[in-house]
C-alpha positions in Angstrom: 0.0 0.0 0.0 1.3 3.5 -0.9 0.9 6.7 1.0 -0.7 9.5 -1.0 -0.1 13.2 -0.3 -3.3 15.2 0.4 -3.3 18.9 -0.7 -6.1 21.4 -0.5 -5.4 24.3 -2.9 -4.2 27.0 -2.5 -1.7 25.4 -0.1 -0.3 28.0 2.3 2.1 25.3 3.8 3.8 24.6 0.6 6.2 27.5 1.0 7.4 26.0 4.3 8.0 22.5 2.9 5.2 20.9 4.9 2.6 18.4 3.5 -0.9 19.1 4.6 -1.5 15.4 5.1 -1.2 11.9 3.8 -3.7 9.1 3.2 -2.5 5.5 3.7 -5.3 3.1 2.9 -8.2 4.2 4.9 -6.1 6.2 7.4 -5.6 10.0 7.0 -2.9 11.8 9.0 -2.9 15.6 8.9 -0.2 18.0 9.8 -1.0 20.6 12.5 -3.4 23.2 11.3 -3.4 26.8 12.6 -5.6 29.9 12.1 -4.3 30.6 8.6 -6.5 31.2 5.6 -5.8 29.8 2.2 -4.1 33.1 1.3 -1.8 32.9 4.3 -3.5 35.4 6.6 -3.8 34.8 10.3 -7.3 34.8 11.7 -8.4 35.8 15.2 -5.3 37.4 16.7 -5.8 37.2 20.5 -9.0 35.1 20.2 -8.3 31.4 20.7 -11.9 30.4 19.8 -11.7 32.2 16.4 -8.3 30.6 15.8 -9.7 27.1 16.7 -12.6 27.6 14.3 -10.2 28.4 11.5 -7.9 25.5 12.3 -10.9 23.1 12.3 -12.1 24.7 9.0 -8.7 23.9 7.5 -8.8 20.4 8.8 -12.3 19.9 7.3 -11.1 21.2 3.9 -8.2 18.8 3.8 -10.3 15.9 5.0 -12.8 16.7 2.2 -10.0 16.5 -0.3 -9.2 13.0 0.9 -12.9 11.9 0.8 -13.5 12.2 4.6 -14.9 14.7 7.1 -14.9 15.8 10.7 -17.1 12.9 11.8 -14.4 10.5 10.7 -11.7 12.0 13.0 -10.6 9.4 15.5 -7.7 11.2 17.2 -6.4 14.7 17.5 -3.9 16.7 19.4 -4.5 20.3 20.3 -1.5 22.4 21.2 -2.3 25.7 23.1 0.1 28.4 24.2 -2.1 29.2 27.3 -4.0 26.3 29.0 -6.1 28.9 30.9 -7.8 29.8 27.6 -9.2 26.3 27.1 -12.6 27.4 28.5 -12.9 29.6 25.4 -11.7 26.9 23.0 -13.8 23.9 24.3 -17.2 25.3 23.2 -15.9 25.3 19.6 -14.7 21.7 20.0 -17.9 20.6 21.6 -20.1 22.2 18.9 -18.2 20.3 16.2 -17.8 16.9 17.8 -20.5 16.4 20.4 -20.6 12.9 22.1 -18.8 10.6 21.8 -15.9 12.8 20.9 -12.8 11.6 19.2 -9.7 10.6 21.2 -7.9 13.9 22.1 -4.8 15.1 23.8 -4.4 18.8 24.7 -1.0 20.1 25.7 0.4 23.5 26.5 3.5 24.6 24.6 5.7 27.6 25.0 5.3 28.8 21.4 3.9 27.9 18.0 5.0 28.7 14.4 4.2 32.4 14.7 3.9 34.6 17.8 0.2 35.4 17.2 -0.8 31.8 16.9 -2.5 30.4 20.1 -3.6 27.0 18.9 -2.5 24.3 16.5 -4.5 21.1 15.9 -3.4 17.9 14.2 -5.7 15.0 13.4 -6.1 11.4 12.3 -9.2 10.3 10.5 -10.5 7.4 8.5 -12.3 7.0 5.2 -14.9 4.4 4.4 -16.3 2.2 7.1 -18.5 3.5 9.9 -17.7 7.0 11.1 -17.4 7.9 14.7 -21.0 8.2 16.0 -22.4 11.7 15.9 -24.8 12.7 18.7 -26.1 16.1 19.6 -23.5 18.4 21.2 -23.1 18.6 25.0 
C-alpha cells in the first residue's frame, strides 16, 4: 500500500515544505493546522476560539480533499500556548464533535510557528467504514 499526499489548494504550507497530510489506505494523517487562511493570513489574533474555528475549517477542507470529514476524526492533538484559555476553546470543539468525541490530547506549549498563533491542531481520520457516532453536542 502506498501513502498519497493530500493537498487542498491553495496550499499555504507549501512555502514551508510541509505536507498538509497523507492518506495511507483508509487512514488519513494531517499536519498541524493553525488559524491561517488559504491566502496565508492569520485569523483571530488574541482570540483562541476564532483561531480554533479556522484551524478546524482547515482540517475539514483537507479531509474533504481525501474523501473524509470531521465525523471521521478518530484522534487529534490540540496544542495551546495558554492552557487557561481552554474554557474559550472547548465550546468550539464541543459544537463540532459532540458525544462521543474523538480521542484527544491537549498540551500547553511555550510557542507555535508564529507569535500570534495560540492553537494548533493535528488529526487522524478514516475514510470508508462506519464514522465515529455523531450525537447532539453537550
